[in-house]
MARLOSE-745251 format. One record per residue: residue in three letters; x negated, y negated, z of N, C-alpha, C, CB in turn. Coordinates in steps of 0.05 Angstrom, whole numbers, m for minus. Each point is the difference from the previous one (the first is absolute). Glycine has a CB too. Layout:
<atoms>
- ALA X Y Z X Y Z X Y Z X Y Z .
...
</atoms>
This chain:
<atoms>
- MET 891 m432 m831 m4 m29 m5 m21 m11 19 48 m4 m14 .
- PHE m64 m14 5 m21 m13 16 3 m30 m3 m32 40 m6 .
- ALA 29 m54 28 4 m29 0 m26 m14 7 48 5 12 .
- TYR m57 m24 m30 m23 m16 6 10 m26 14 m26 19 m41 .
- LEU 20 m20 67 8 m23 16 m24 m12 15 46 21 6 .
- ASP m67 m24 m21 m25 m11 11 m10 m23 m18 m12 44 21 .
- HIS 31 m61 m29 m7 m22 m19 m17 m22 13 43 10 m24 .
- GLN m45 m11 50 m17 m20 12 m29 10 m1 37 m16 30 .
- ALA m42 41 m33 m27 10 m5 m8 m5 m29 6 35 36 .
- SER 12 m29 m55 m5 m5 m28 26 4 m15 m48 15 4 .
- THR 51 m32 m25 24 2 m16 m6 12 m27 18 m40 23 .
- PRO 1 53 m36 m4 9 m28 m6 m24 m18 30 40 8 .
- CYS m47 m36 m27 m5 m20 m20 24 m2 m19 m51 8 3 .
- ASP 63 m31 m5 24 m4 m16 m6 6 m29 17 m34 32 .
- PRO 1 48 m47 m4 6 m28 m7 m25 m17 31 38 6 .
- ALA m19 m61 0 m6 m24 m15 m28 m10 6 48 m12 2 .
- VAL m58 18 22 m28 m7 6 m19 18 m15 14 m15 46 .
- LEU m8 41 m47 m16 18 m16 m1 m8 m29 11 37 32 .
- ALA 12 m45 m43 1 m9 m28 m17 m25 m5 46 21 m4 .
- ALA m45 m40 23 m15 m24 m3 m30 5 1 38 m25 21 .
- MET m47 45 m5 m28 6 3 m11 16 m23 6 m2 49 .
- ALA 11 18 m62 m9 21 m19 m20 m10 m21 43 21 8 .
- PRO m38 m43 m22 m19 m8 m21 m28 m7 10 39 m16 m25 .
- TRP m39 6 50 m26 m9 11 m17 23 10 22 m42 13 .
- TRP m11 66 m13 m16 24 6 m13 11 m25 30 10 39 .
- SER m18 m16 m62 m8 15 m24 m6 m18 m24 28 37 16 .
- THR m7 m48 m29 m5 m15 m25 m11 m28 5 37 26 m20 .
- HIS m36 m36 45 m10 m26 6 m21 3 23 44 m23 m15 .
- PRO m68 33 9 m19 8 21 m19 m23 9 4 46 m17 .
- ALA m2 m69 5 m21 m20 3 m2 m11 29 7 m13 m47 .
- ASN m32 5 53 m6 m13 26 11 m29 m2 m41 30 8 .
- ALA 55 m39 13 11 m27 0 m21 m21 1 40 18 22 .
- SER m65 m11 m15 m22 m19 1 m15 m2 m27 m4 9 49 .
- SER 12 8 m68 m13 m1 m26 15 m20 m18 m15 49 5 .
- ARG 7 m74 m3 15 m21 m14 m10 m5 m29 8 m21 45 .
- GLY m27 37 m54 m12 m4 m26 15 13 m23 m42 m4 23 .
- HIS 64 18 m17 15 13 m22 30 0 8 m40 29 m13 .
- ARG 56 m23 m7 29 m1 4 11 19 21 3 m15 m46 .
- PRO m12 41 46 11 18 21 m6 m10 28 m6 38 m32 .
- GLY m18 m49 36 m7 m10 27 17 m24 7 m46 16 m6 .
- LEU 52 m34 m13 17 m23 5 29 9 6 m29 m28 m29 .
- GLU 38 49 16 27 10 5 1 12 28 6 10 m49 .
- ALA m27 5 57 m1 11 28 0 m23 20 m24 41 m16 .
- ALA 9 m62 11 m1 m23 18 27 m13 2 m48 m7 m11 .
- ALA 62 5 m11 27 m12 0 19 17 16 m9 m21 m44 .
- ALA 7 47 42 17 18 15 m5 m3 30 1 32 m38 .
- VAL m26 m35 46 m6 m5 28 12 m26 10 m43 26 m6 .
- GLU 42 m47 m10 11 m26 8 30 1 1 m40 m23 m20 .
- ARG 53 38 2 29 3 2 8 14 26 3 2 m50 .
- ALA m19 19 57 5 14 25 m4 m19 24 m14 43 m21 .
- ARG m6 m60 20 m6 m19 21 24 m19 4 m50 3 m9 .
- ASP 61 m12 m14 23 m17 1 24 13 14 m15 m22 m43 .
- ARG 19 48 37 23 14 11 m4 5 30 8 22 m45 .
- VAL m32 m15 53 m5 4 29 5 m26 15 m34 36 m11 .
- ALA 23 m58 0 4 m26 13 29 m8 2 m44 m14 m17 .
- ALA 59 19 m5 29 m7 0 15 16 21 m3 m12 m48 .
- ALA m4 37 51 14 17 19 m5 m8 29 m4 37 m32 .
- LEU m18 m50 38 m7 m7 27 1 m30 6 m29 40 0 .
- GLY 40 m56 m18 3 m28 5 m27 m15 1 42 11 25 .
- ALA m59 m4 m44 m27 m12 m1 m5 m9 m28 m16 28 39 .
- THR m8 m37 m45 m8 m6 m27 m22 19 m9 12 m49 7 .
- PRO m16 54 m33 m18 21 m9 m29 m3 10 28 3 m39 .
- ASP m37 m27 44 m28 m3 9 m4 9 28 m4 m38 m30 .
- TRP 25 45 44 m2 11 27 m7 30 0 32 m35 16 .
- VAL m27 48 m38 0 30 m1 m28 11 m6 48 m1 m15 .
- VAL m57 18 34 m25 15 m4 8 30 m1 m29 m36 24 .
- PHE 24 49 m46 7 28 m2 m21 17 16 22 m8 m45 .
- THR m12 29 58 m16 18 17 8 29 m6 m6 m36 36 .
- SER m6 54 m22 7 28 m3 24 8 17 m48 10 m9 .
- GLY 58 m28 26 23 6 17 0 m19 24 m1 48 m15 .
- ALA 21 m44 33 2 m17 23 m23 2 19 50 3 m5 .
- THR m61 21 8 m22 4 18 m24 m18 m8 15 47 10 .
- GLU m22 m46 m36 m22 m18 m8 8 m29 2 m15 36 m32 .
- ALA 40 m42 26 9 m28 2 m2 m10 29 31 7 m39 .
- ASN m23 10 58 m2 m7 28 m29 m5 9 41 27 9 .
- ASN m59 m9 m18 m28 m3 7 m12 m25 m12 m4 49 2 .
- LEU 12 m55 m27 m10 m25 m13 10 m24 15 m1 23 m44 .
- ALA 27 m23 52 11 m23 14 m13 m4 27 43 8 m23 .
- LEU m46 13 38 m9 m3 28 m31 m3 1 39 28 15 .
- LYS m53 m11 m28 m29 m2 0 m10 m23 m16 m3 49 6 .
- GLY 17 m54 m29 m8 m22 m17 3 m27 14 13 27 m39 .
- LEU 9 m30 53 5 m25 15 m20 m4 23 49 2 m13 .
- ALA m54 20 27 m19 m1 23 m28 m6 m10 28 33 25 .
- GLU m36 m21 m47 m27 m5 m10 m3 m29 m10 m4 48 m13 .
- ALA 26 m58 0 m1 m28 m9 m1 m19 24 26 13 m41 .
- ALA m13 m6 63 m1 m17 24 m28 m2 11 47 13 10 .
- LEU m63 8 m12 m27 m1 11 m17 m20 m15 4 48 13 .
- SER 1 m53 m38 m16 m19 m15 13 m27 m2 m18 38 m26 .
- GLY 42 m42 38 14 m25 0 m5 m17 25 34 21 m28 .
- SER m21 m43 29 m4 m18 23 19 4 23 m17 m33 m33 .
- SER 39 48 28 20 4 21 m11 18 22 37 m7 m34 .
- PRO m32 0 60 m8 18 22 20 22 6 m24 m39 19 .
- ARG 46 40 m34 21 20 6 m10 28 m6 35 m34 m10 .
- ARG m30 52 28 m8 28 m3 21 20 8 m47 m16 7 .
- ARG 65 9 11 18 20 12 20 10 m21 m4 m22 45 .
- LEU 10 47 m44 19 14 m17 23 9 16 m36 14 m32 .
- VAL 61 m17 23 24 8 14 17 18 m17 m1 m43 27 .
- SER 10 65 m16 18 18 m15 17 15 20 m34 5 m37 .
- LEU 47 17 27 19 15 17 m11 29 4 39 m27 m17 .
- VAL m32 39 39 m9 27 6 13 20 m19 m6 m13 48 .
- SER 27 5 m61 15 18 m18 m7 m3 m29 37 m1 33 .
- GLU m58 m14 m40 m7 m3 m28 m10 27 m12 m12 m49 9 .
- HIS 11 50 m35 m11 23 m14 m30 2 5 36 m3 m35 .
- ARG m47 27 34 m29 3 5 m17 m15 m21 10 44 20 .
- ALA 2 m49 m43 m15 m15 m21 m4 m29 8 19 30 m34 .
- VAL m5 m39 55 m5 m26 12 m15 3 26 42 m18 m21 .
- LEU m33 36 38 m12 3 27 m30 9 m2 45 12 18 .
- ASP m51 6 m36 m28 9 m2 m19 m22 m9 17 46 m10 .
- PRO m11 m62 m11 m17 m22 m7 m2 m21 23 12 7 m48 .
- LEU 10 m11 62 m1 m20 22 m19 10 22 47 m14 m11 .
- ARG m45 40 17 m18 10 21 m29 0 m9 37 29 17 .
- TYR m42 m24 m43 m26 m3 m11 m11 m28 4 10 35 m34 .
- LEU 7 m55 28 m8 m28 4 m5 m7 29 25 m12 m41 .
- GLU m8 24 59 m4 m4 28 m28 9 9 50 5 7 .
- ARG m59 18 m18 m27 10 7 m22 m18 m11 19 46 1 .
- HIS m11 m64 m20 m20 m17 m12 4 m30 8 m3 32 m38 .
- GLY 15 m36 62 0 m26 12 25 m17 m4 m47 2 m7 .
- PHE 69 10 m3 25 m14 m3 19 10 22 m7 m6 m51 .
- PRO 13 m10 71 18 8 21 27 7 m11 m24 m29 33 .
- LEU 36 51 m23 26 10 m10 21 1 22 m25 27 m35 .
- THR 48 m38 29 23 2 18 22 15 m15 m12 m44 23 .
- LEU 21 67 m10 22 15 m12 24 m3 18 m32 33 m20 .
- LEU 53 m44 9 24 m5 15 18 25 1 m2 m49 m14 .
- THR 16 52 36 19 22 2 26 m9 m14 m19 15 44 .
- VAL 36 5 m49 26 m5 m13 22 7 19 m20 8 m46 .
- GLN 44 m18 39 23 6 16 9 29 m4 14 m48 m3 .
- GLY 7 57 17 8 27 m2 10 10 m27 12 m5 47 .
- ASP m4 m15 m64 8 7 m27 m23 m3 m20 47 m14 11 .
- GLY m71 7 m2 m23 m3 m17 m4 m28 m11 7 46 m12 .
- ARG 11 m64 19 m2 m28 m10 m17 m17 18 45 5 m21 .
- LEU m61 m22 8 m16 m20 15 17 m21 12 m38 9 m31 .
- ASP 33 m16 56 12 m23 12 m17 m25 m6 20 28 38 .
- PRO m10 m47 m54 m16 m23 m8 m12 m15 24 29 m4 m40 .
- ALA m15 5 64 m11 m13 23 m27 12 9 47 m10 15 .
- ASP m50 36 m19 m25 13 6 m22 m10 m19 24 41 16 .
- LEU m18 m44 m41 m19 m11 m19 m7 m29 7 18 31 m36 .
- ALA 2 m46 44 m6 m28 7 m20 m2 23 46 m13 m16 .
- ARG m43 31 35 m18 0 23 m29 8 m8 39 10 30 .
- ALA m41 6 m51 m26 10 m8 m15 m20 m18 18 46 4 .
- LEU m4 m65 m15 m12 m19 m19 m13 m24 14 33 15 m34 .
- ASN m57 m20 25 m14 m25 8 m20 m7 m21 6 11 49 .
- ASP m23 m31 m44 m17 m10 m21 m24 18 m7 14 m45 14 .
- ASP m16 69 m2 m21 18 m8 10 23 m18 m24 m11 43 .
- VAL 50 11 m49 11 22 m17 m5 m6 m29 35 9 35 .
- LEU m49 9 m48 m5 m2 m29 23 11 m16 m49 4 9 .
- LEU 59 20 m1 20 14 m17 20 15 17 m34 4 m36 .
- VAL 59 m4 27 21 17 11 7 19 m22 18 m36 32 .
- SER m16 62 m26 8 20 m20 25 15 11 m48 5 m16 .
- VAL 70 m8 2 25 12 8 13 13 m25 7 m34 38 .
- MET m1 59 m37 12 14 m23 29 m9 m3 m30 39 7 .
- ALA 38 m40 m32 28 m9 m6 20 20 10 m17 m24 m41 .
- ALA 12 50 36 18 21 9 m16 24 7 37 m17 m29 .
- ASN m30 30 52 m16 22 10 4 25 m17 2 m19 46 .
- ASN m24 34 m51 1 23 m17 13 25 14 m41 m18 m22 .
- GLU 44 17 48 12 24 14 28 m6 8 m45 13 16 .
- ILE 50 m35 m3 26 m5 12 16 m21 m16 m19 12 45 .
- GLY 8 m23 m66 15 m18 m18 7 m27 11 17 41 m19 .
- VAL m28 m48 42 7 m26 12 m11 m23 m17 1 21 46 .
- VAL 16 m41 m51 m8 m23 m16 m8 m22 20 31 12 m39 .
- GLN m55 m22 37 m10 m20 19 9 m28 m7 m40 29 8 .
- PRO 42 m47 12 10 m27 m5 m21 m18 m13 30 5 40 .
- LEU m35 m1 m65 m23 m13 m13 3 m30 m1 m6 40 m28 .
- GLU 30 m50 25 3 m29 m1 m9 m13 26 39 6 m31 .
- ALA m31 6 54 m8 m11 26 m30 3 4 45 11 19 .
- VAL m56 12 m28 m29 5 2 m15 m21 m16 8 49 7 .
- ALA 0 m54 m32 m13 m19 m17 1 m28 12 11 29 m40 .
- ASP 12 m37 51 2 m26 12 m20 m3 23 49 m2 m13 .
- LEU m51 22 30 m19 m1 22 m29 m2 m10 33 26 29 .
- CYS m39 m11 m49 m27 m1 m11 m7 m27 m11 3 48 m11 .
- ARG 15 m60 m4 m5 m27 m10 m3 m20 22 26 11 m40 .
- THR m10 m9 61 m1 m19 22 m27 1 14 49 5 7 .
- HIS m61 19 m6 m26 3 14 m24 2 m18 26 23 35 .
- GLY m22 m27 m61 m22 0 m18 m12 27 m6 m9 m45 16 .
- ALA 23 67 m11 m10 26 m6 11 10 m27 m2 10 49 .
- LEU m14 6 m63 9 12 m25 17 25 5 m41 m18 m23 .
- LEU 59 24 4 18 23 4 m4 20 m23 33 m29 24 .
- HIS m39 54 m16 m1 22 m19 24 19 5 m51 m3 m2 .
- VAL 63 11 m19 23 19 2 m5 24 m17 31 m39 7 .
- ASP m30 63 6 0 25 m14 28 6 m9 m40 18 27 .
- ALA 45 m21 m53 27 3 m11 3 26 m16 4 m49 m2 .
- ALA m21 69 8 1 25 m15 28 13 1 m49 7 10 .
- GLN 62 m8 13 27 12 2 22 m19 m7 m19 29 35 .
- ALA 13 m54 m38 21 m20 m5 2 m9 m29 m7 m15 46 .
- ALA m15 14 m60 0 m10 m27 18 17 m18 m46 m19 6 .
- GLY 65 6 m19 19 15 m17 24 10 15 m38 13 m27 .
- HIS 38 m15 53 23 10 16 16 m22 14 m27 42 6 .
- ILE 14 m63 2 13 m23 12 m10 m25 m13 6 25 44 .
- PRO 9 m47 m43 m9 m25 m12 m25 m10 15 47 m11 m14 .
- LEU m68 3 m1 m24 m11 12 m9 m23 m17 m14 45 19 .
- ALA 16 m69 m8 m9 m24 m15 m25 m11 15 47 m11 m16 .
- MET m70 20 7 m25 m5 14 m5 m30 4 m18 42 m19 .
- ASP 20 m58 m2 m6 m28 2 20 m14 18 m19 1 m46 .
- ALA 45 5 43 21 m13 16 m3 7 29 30 1 m39 .
- LEU m38 23 45 m3 9 28 m25 m12 13 24 42 m11 .
- GLY m44 m49 m5 m25 m10 11 m20 22 6 26 m37 19 .
- ILE m25 59 m34 m19 22 4 m25 m6 m16 38 34 7 .
- ASP m61 m30 5 m25 m6 m13 m12 23 m15 m8 m33 36 .
- LEU 11 57 m26 m11 24 m14 21 22 3 m48 m13 9 .
- LEU 53 28 m31 20 21 0 m10 24 m15 37 m35 3 .
- SER m34 58 9 m10 25 m12 24 18 m9 m42 m2 29 .
- LEU 38 16 m51 21 19 m9 m12 23 m15 33 m38 m2 .
- SER m17 59 m2 m9 24 m13 21 9 m20 m26 13 40 .
- GLY 17 m3 m64 19 7 m21 17 24 6 m32 m19 m30 .
- HIS 21 40 43 15 25 2 21 0 22 m40 22 m17 .
- LYS 43 m45 31 22 m2 20 26 m11 m12 m35 m7 35 .
- CYS 34 m2 m61 23 m13 m12 5 10 m28 m8 m40 29 .
- GLY 3 65 m35 5 11 m26 m22 m3 m20 47 m9 9 .
- GLY m70 0 0 m23 m3 m18 m20 22 4 7 m49 2 .
- PRO m30 47 m16 m20 21 1 m17 m2 25 m1 2 m49 .
- LYS m11 21 57 m21 0 21 m26 m12 m11 22 41 22 .
- GLY m38 m52 m4 m26 m10 m8 m1 m29 m8 m9 45 m14 .
- VAL 31 m60 19 m1 m28 m7 17 m15 21 m5 10 m50 .
- GLY m4 m35 54 13 m18 19 m9 m28 m6 4 36 35 .
- ALA 1 m54 m16 m8 m27 m4 m3 m14 27 22 m1 m45 .
- LEU m39 m19 45 m2 m19 22 7 m27 m12 m35 27 26 .
- LEU 55 m40 m15 7 m27 m8 m12 m20 19 43 16 m21 .
- VAL m58 m36 11 m15 m18 17 8 m29 m7 m39 33 2 .
- ARG 48 m47 18 7 m28 m4 m25 m16 m8 38 4 34 .
- PRO m37 m22 m53 m23 m16 m7 m11 m16 24 19 m4 m46 .
- GLY m45 4 48 m13 m14 22 m7 18 23 24 m40 m13 .
- VAL m13 64 13 m8 19 22 m27 12 m7 49 11 10 .
- PRO m69 m15 7 m27 11 m5 m1 30 2 m20 m42 17 .
- LEU 8 55 m36 0 29 m1 m26 10 m12 51 2 m3 .
- ALA m66 14 17 m25 11 m10 6 27 m14 m27 m23 36 .
- ALA 17 27 m60 4 25 m14 m12 23 16 0 m24 m44 .
- GLN 13 47 43 m10 24 13 m12 20 m20 34 m6 36 .
- LEU m28 2 m62 m12 16 m21 m14 m19 m19 36 36 3 .
- HIS m61 m29 m10 m16 m17 m17 m9 16 m24 m15 m28 40 .
- GLY 12 14 m63 m11 14 m23 15 m5 m25 m16 33 31 .
- GLY 25 m57 m36 14 m5 m25 15 m26 0 3 48 m6 .
- GLY 5 m57 29 14 m26 2 29 0 m9 m44 m19 m7 .
- GLN 56 42 3 28 1 m9 18 m12 22 m9 40 m29 .
- GLU 34 m45 22 20 m10 18 m9 m26 14 17 47 7 .
- GLY m27 m65 m23 m8 m26 10 m24 2 20 46 m15 m6 .
- GLY m62 37 3 m22 3 18 7 12 26 m21 m37 m22 .
- ARG 46 45 26 9 10 26 1 31 1 25 m42 6 .
- ARG m27 55 m29 2 29 0 m13 11 m25 43 m1 27 .
- ALA m68 9 m25 m15 9 m23 10 28 m9 m40 m26 15 .
- GLY 36 32 m40 8 25 m12 20 m3 m22 m8 21 44 .
- SER 6 m4 m64 19 m2 m22 29 4 9 m35 17 m31 .
- VAL 52 m35 23 28 1 7 13 25 m13 2 m51 6 .
- ALA 13 66 9 14 24 m11 25 m9 m14 m18 29 37 .
- VAL 15 m34 m63 22 m12 m15 26 16 2 m34 m18 m32 .
- PRO 34 44 28 26 15 2 13 m4 28 m17 33 m33 .
- LEU 0 m32 53 11 m2 27 12 m27 7 m33 35 13 .
- VAL 19 m56 m21 11 m27 6 25 m5 m17 m46 m17 12 .
- VAL 47 27 m36 24 m2 m16 23 15 14 m27 m3 m43 .
- GLY 21 26 54 20 15 15 10 m14 25 m20 41 m18 .
- LEU 1 m54 32 8 m15 24 18 m23 m7 m44 12 21 .
- GLY 38 m27 m42 17 m22 m8 28 10 m8 m40 m25 m15 .
- GLU 41 47 0 26 11 m9 16 9 24 m20 14 m43 .
- ALA 7 0 62 14 10 24 12 m22 16 m31 39 1 .
- LEU 16 m61 4 10 m22 16 23 m14 m15 m45 m6 21 .
- ALA 44 4 m48 22 m12 m14 25 17 2 m33 m21 m32 .
- LEU 30 47 29 23 18 3 11 m1 28 m19 30 m35 .
- ALA 2 m31 55 9 m1 28 15 m26 5 m39 28 14 .
- GLY 30 m49 m25 14 m26 4 28 1 m13 m44 m23 2 .
- ALA 46 36 m25 25 0 m14 23 15 14 m27 m2 m41 .
- ASP 20 24 56 21 15 13 m3 m1 31 2 30 m40 .
- GLN m18 m49 50 m6 m1 28 25 m1 18 m43 m22 m11 .
- ALA 61 3 5 24 m4 17 18 24 m2 m4 m50 m6 .
- GLU 10 59 m18 18 23 m3 m12 25 13 17 m20 m43 .
- ARG m43 24 39 m13 24 11 1 m1 31 m30 3 m41 .
- ALA 24 m26 52 1 m2 29 27 6 12 m36 m34 m3 .
- GLN 57 24 m11 27 5 9 7 30 m1 13 m46 m15 .
- ARG m20 59 m8 6 28 m3 m16 17 19 10 m9 m48 .
- LEU m36 4 52 m16 16 17 8 m4 30 m37 m2 m34 .
- ALA 45 m23 41 9 m5 27 24 17 6 m18 m46 m2 .
- ALA 36 49 m17 24 16 4 m7 30 4 26 m33 m28 .
- LEU m45 43 12 m10 27 3 m14 4 27 m4 4 m50 .
- ARG m13 m24 57 m14 2 25 20 0 24 m39 m24 m21 .
- ASP 60 7 19 20 0 22 15 26 1 4 m50 m5 .
- GLN 2 62 m18 13 26 m1 m18 21 14 23 m12 m43 .
- LEU m49 11 38 m19 18 12 m1 m4 31 m27 1 m42 .
- TRP 26 m26 50 m2 m6 29 26 8 14 m32 m38 m10 .
- GLY 54 33 m2 25 8 12 2 30 4 22 m39 m20 .
- GLY m31 54 0 1 29 2 m20 11 20 14 2 m47 .
- LEU m37 m15 50 m20 9 19 10 m6 29 m37 m8 m34 .
- GLN 49 m15 37 10 m7 27 20 21 9 m7 m48 m9 .
- ALA 23 59 m9 20 19 7 m12 27 9 30 m21 m33 .
- LEU m55 26 26 m14 24 9 m7 m1 29 m18 6 m46 .
- GLY 15 m30 57 m6 m3 28 m30 1 7 45 19 9 .
- ASN m52 m33 12 m27 1 11 m21 m9 m20 14 38 29 .
- ILE m7 m58 m45 m18 m12 m20 m1 m30 5 11 37 m34 .
- ALA m35 m48 35 m4 m28 5 m11 m14 m24 m8 10 48 .
- LEU 16 m35 m51 m9 m17 m22 m27 m13 7 48 m8 m15 .
- ASN m67 7 m3 m25 m14 4 1 m25 m17 m25 42 11 .
- GLY 21 m65 1 1 m25 m15 27 m14 4 m32 19 m33 .
- PRO 36 m41 18 25 m15 3 24 15 m11 m27 m42 m2 .
- PRO 51 34 10 24 12 m12 2 m8 m29 23 0 45 .
- PRO m8 16 m61 4 m7 m28 11 m29 m2 8 48 m12 .
- GLY m20 m64 m5 8 m28 m3 m23 m16 m13 30 5 40 .
- PRO m28 m31 m37 m19 m17 m14 m29 2 10 38 m30 m8 .
- THR m42 40 31 m28 2 11 m12 28 m6 12 m33 35 .
- ARG 1 49 m52 m11 26 m7 2 4 m30 13 19 45 .
- LEU m34 m7 m57 1 7 m28 24 18 m6 m50 m5 m3 .
- ALA 64 m1 m19 24 15 m7 m5 30 m5 19 m41 m19 .
- HIS m44 47 11 m5 28 m8 m15 16 21 m1 m16 m47 .
- ASN m1 5 71 m15 13 22 18 9 23 m39 m28 m12 .
- LEU 33 53 22 12 9 25 m21 17 14 47 m1 m19 .
- ASN m50 m4 45 m20 15 16 14 8 26 m39 m26 m20 .
- ILE 38 52 26 13 10 23 m18 18 16 44 m2 m24 .
- THR m37 7 50 m13 20 16 21 21 7 m33 m33 19 .
- VAL 26 58 m23 18 23 7 m9 11 27 9 11 m50 .
- HIS 6 m16 70 m7 9 27 5 30 3 10 m46 18 .
- GLY m27 58 m1 4 28 7 m11 20 m19 40 m15 23 .
- VAL m57 7 m42 m12 18 m19 m30 m5 m1 43 3 m27 .
- ASP m58 17 18 m29 m4 m5 m3 m13 m27 m12 41 28 .
- GLY m4 m63 m29 m3 m15 m25 m12 15 m22 m4 m39 27 .
- ALA m17 54 m22 m13 16 m21 19 20 m12 m44 m7 23 .
- ALA 58 21 m5 19 20 m10 23 m13 m16 m11 29 40 .
- LEU 19 m52 m31 22 m14 m14 m9 m6 m29 16 m20 43 .
- HIS m40 9 m46 m8 m7 m27 m7 24 m17 m18 m42 18 .
- ARG 9 64 m6 m4 24 m15 27 10 m11 m40 12 28 .
- ARG 60 m14 m12 27 9 m9 12 m19 m21 7 19 46 .
- LEU m11 m45 m44 12 m18 m18 m13 0 m28 12 m28 39 .
- ARG m39 34 m39 m14 m2 m26 9 21 m20 m38 m19 25 .
- ARG 54 38 m16 11 19 m20 20 m13 m19 m6 36 34 .
- GLN 19 m58 m24 21 m13 m16 m4 m30 m4 30 35 17 .
- LEU m47 m47 0 m2 m29 m1 m29 m9 m1 42 m4 25 .
- ALA m47 m17 m40 m25 m15 2 5 m24 18 m17 16 m46 .
- VAL 9 m14 71 2 m22 19 m26 0 16 51 4 4 .
- SER m55 m23 13 m25 m2 15 6 m6 29 m25 m14 m41 .
- SER 4 17 58 2 m8 28 m13 m27 5 1 49 12 .
- GLY m12 m61 m32 m13 m26 3 m13 m9 m26 m8 10 48 .
- SER m12 m27 m45 m14 m10 m24 m13 23 m15 m7 m44 23 .
- ALA 6 42 m50 m14 19 m16 m30 0 5 36 m4 m35 .
- CYS m45 m18 46 m29 m3 5 m8 9 28 0 m39 m31 .
- SER 19 49 47 m6 7 28 m14 27 2 39 m27 15 .
- GLU m38 44 m36 m13 26 m1 9 18 24 m39 m21 m24 .
- GLY 64 19 31 11 17 21 m4 m10 28 m8 36 m31 .
- SER m6 m57 36 m4 m11 27 26 m13 9 m50 m7 m8 .
- PRO 54 5 35 25 m12 10 2 m29 m9 m2 30 40 .
- SER 27 m38 m45 5 m26 m11 m6 m22 21 35 20 m30 .
- HIS m53 m39 23 m5 m22 17 23 m20 0 m50 6 m8 .
- VAL 66 m6 m14 23 m17 m2 21 8 21 m9 m8 m49 .
- LEU 15 34 50 19 10 19 m10 m2 28 18 31 m34 .
- ALA m44 m28 38 m12 m4 27 5 m29 9 m35 35 m9 .
- ALA 33 m54 m10 4 m28 6 29 m6 9 m36 m12 m33 .
- LEU 54 30 24 28 m3 9 6 15 26 13 m4 m48 .
- GLY m34 17 59 3 14 26 6 30 m3 16 m42 18 .
- ARG m18 53 m43 5 28 m3 m24 16 9 31 m9 m39 .
- SER m26 32 51 m21 18 9 m12 14 m25 22 6 46 .
- ARG m44 8 m42 m12 16 m22 20 21 m9 m46 m8 18 .
- ALA 59 21 0 19 21 m8 24 m12 m15 m13 27 40 .
- GLU 23 m50 m32 22 m13 m14 m9 m9 m27 19 m15 44 .
- ALA m43 4 m46 m10 m9 m26 m3 24 m19 m25 m38 22 .
- ALA 16 61 m12 m4 23 m17 27 11 m9 m42 11 24 .
- ALA 63 m15 m8 27 10 m8 16 m22 m13 m1 31 38 .
- SER m13 m50 m51 14 m21 m14 0 5 m30 m13 m33 36 .
- ILE 32 23 m50 3 3 m29 4 m27 m13 20 46 6 .
- ARG m37 m52 m26 5 m24 m16 13 9 m26 m40 m25 21 .
- PHE 63 14 m26 14 3 m26 m5 m25 m17 35 31 21 .
- GLY m47 m27 m44 m4 m23 m18 16 5 m26 m46 m9 20 .
- LEU 67 m6 m23 17 3 m24 m11 m16 m23 40 7 29 .
- GLY m32 1 m54 m10 m14 m23 22 m3 m22 m45 19 10 .
- ARG 36 m31 m32 19 m7 m22 17 24 m9 m33 m35 m14 .
- ALA 21 59 15 15 24 m10 14 15 22 m33 3 m36 .
- SER 32 m12 60 13 15 22 30 1 m4 m36 m15 31 .
- THR 48 38 m22 29 4 m5 14 9 26 m10 13 m48 .
- ALA 36 m15 47 16 10 23 m4 29 5 34 m35 m10 .
- ALA m38 51 m12 m5 29 3 m26 5 16 24 8 m43 .
- GLU m44 m25 39 m25 3 15 4 m6 29 m26 m11 m41 .
- ILE 43 m9 47 6 m7 28 14 24 13 4 m49 m12 .
- GLU 15 61 m1 14 23 11 m20 23 5 43 m14 m23 .
- LEU m62 18 4 m20 21 4 m17 m6 24 0 8 m50 .
- ALA m8 m34 53 m17 m7 23 15 5 26 m23 m35 m28 .
- LEU 48 28 30 16 5 24 2 29 6 26 m42 m9 .
- ALA m21 58 m12 2 29 4 m27 12 9 36 2 m34 .
- ALA m57 m12 23 m27 11 7 m7 m7 29 m14 m4 m48 .
- VAL 19 m21 56 m6 m8 28 18 15 19 m15 m45 m16 .
- SER 40 48 10 19 15 17 m9 29 4 37 m30 m15 .
- ALA m45 43 m7 m9 28 1 m26 2 16 22 9 m44 .
- ALA m40 m28 40 m25 1 15 5 m4 30 m24 m18 m40 .
- MET 42 1 47 6 m5 29 12 25 12 7 m49 m9 .
- ARG 12 62 m5 12 25 11 m22 21 4 44 m11 m23 .
- GLU m61 14 3 m20 21 1 m20 m6 22 5 7 m50 .
- LEU m14 m31 53 m22 m6 19 11 m3 28 m25 m23 m36 .
- ARG 50 17 39 11 m2 27 12 26 10 10 m47 m9 .
- GLY m11 67 m10 8 27 8 29 4 6 m45 5 17 .
</atoms>
């Protein structure tokens, strides 16, 4: 038996999503921009239905939705697009504020902007990975253009206090960007009600296809396009819209919304079963907040003390698909765990378990047996 427990890196495409996409790959091939014939109009209508579904899932309206190739492109469009628009606007605000534990798809664009004249402040996080709003309050003043805080961390599952963050941003006149790649479809997110100005998401993190995502932009937020050559997506993202993929994204978010509460309850129970069994093995530490409302229900991240990390993961991969950090880290030590005070050796000996819709109690038992056997073997 083999258990796939790396759903935070990527989720299986739900069968209903595959069925919804199928006609748009084959019998309905038209370009959604070809409005001169019926197939093109049908493709355009399918794109707009998908836009409606994405907006409904995130508490926004359809005109906020810009389809992209994924959260990485959405993050770049949000951060670079806003910064570029600021250069041609009248506002003197330039400072960017974020967290040391953000995904590289946010940190790398921010550091790029820093090299191009936008001062950057990266706030530390508490021992559980959560931002202290008081730290953000001290960092905010009238030169801050944007605050970027992820909804939920991709490695340790910590859910950030977005309501408090949004309130502080409004008070100080700063815009708020939220990377919701790990949160969309998994926890309730009402973008308009929370006061979020820009929100990024990705299809393959919530049962949808790879290669598609979206940036939701509040009306009135200035944004310079980063891709030019067609004027699609309201002039904010040129290029033919991938009709099958956006249809799949809309279907995936609708499905995720329908079973979100039940799924979170079921996966939290499995995650707690896993954590209880791991604790019984001894000499294992939890990374991130304790199971509860400040942690994603399907996430568990631990450090196994007293073993070599590389050897641990070589042993586990015979039976488990798990990871030691972000899928985008390419094997480098986790900057998220470093932000929590973990050493390089501790970070290397860490395991992220990402549960998903199809996860079972039998897979949890397999994971416990695999970790137990690896610990016995590596500790001699």
